[in-house]
Every structure is written in C-alpha cells, then in structure tokens.
C-alpha positions in Angstrom: -30.8 5.3 26.7 -34.3 5.8 28.0 -34.9 8.7 25.6 -33.9 6.0 22.4 -29.9 7.2 21.6 -27.6 4.3 20.9 -25.3 3.4 24.1 -21.6 2.3 23.9 -21.0 -0.5 26.7 -18.1 -3.0 27.5 -19.0 -6.3 26.4 -20.3 -8.1 29.2 -23.8 -10.7 29.4 -25.2 -8.5 32.6 -24.9 -5.5 30.2 -26.7 -7.6 27.0 -29.3 -8.5 29.3 -30.0 -5.1 30.1 -29.7 -3.2 27.1 -30.5 -5.9 24.9 -28.7 -8.0 22.0 -27.3 -4.7 19.6 -24.1 -5.7 18.9 -21.7 -3.9 16.0 -18.1 -3.9 15.3 -16.9 0.0 15.3 -14.1 -1.2 13.5 -16.1 -2.8 10.4 -17.8 0.6 8.9 -20.9 -1.4 7.3 -21.6 -3.4 10.2 -21.8 -0.7 12.5 -23.8 1.2 10.3 -26.1 -1.3 9.6 -26.2 -1.6 13.9 -26.9 2.1 13.9 -29.9 2.0 11.3 -31.7 -0.5 13.6 -35.7 0.3 14.3 -34.6 1.6 17.8 -37.9 2.8 18.7 -39.8 -0.5 18.4 -36.2 -2.7 19.3 -36.5 -1.0 22.6 -40.3 -1.5 23.6 -39.8 -5.5 22.6 -36.9 -5.5 25.0 -38.8 -3.6 27.5 -41.8 -6.4 27.3 -39.5 -8.8 28.5 -38.8 -7.0 31.8 -42.8 -6.4 31.9 -44.9 -8.4 35.0 -46.7 -9.6 32.8 -43.1 -11.5 31.0 -41.7 -12.1 34.1 -45.0 -13.9 35.4 -45.1 -16.0 32.4 -41.6 -17.1 32.4 -42.0 -18.2 36.2 -44.5 -20.2 35.9 -43.1 -22.2 32.9 -39.8 -22.2 35.7 -43.2 -24.0 38.4 -44.9 -25.7 35.5 -41.1 -27.3 34.6 -40.8 -28.8 38.6 -44.3 -30.2 38.5 
C-alpha cells in the first residue's frame, strides 16, 4: 500500500476509511479491471490529504464551529 500497489482487504467500514473507497467486484472482470486501472498515484495522495494535519484541523474547526 505504501508504494502504490493494490491491496485486498475485507469489506469493513474501518478498512474503507483507512484505504479509501476503492471497490471492485472480483467476479465481474470488467468492473475489476476498471478498478485496477485507477490513477493510483494521485488517488493515494488525495486520500492521504484527508489525514493530514491541515485536513484534521479543518474538520475539528468545523465540529467546534457547529457546536457554537
């Protein structure tokens, strides 16, 4: 995962949060091939930005502002 290779994990909510929303039905060759042909380099960078300090700070500020 750290070097941009595809990973296979169980279908659980926490895994989708950590890995990102990348799903492909392995029984459907066309859908699976489409999933594997995703632009992985940019997809991982966009997903990693969600967990950045700036991204977390913005989400925390949103929560705090919604409570005020």
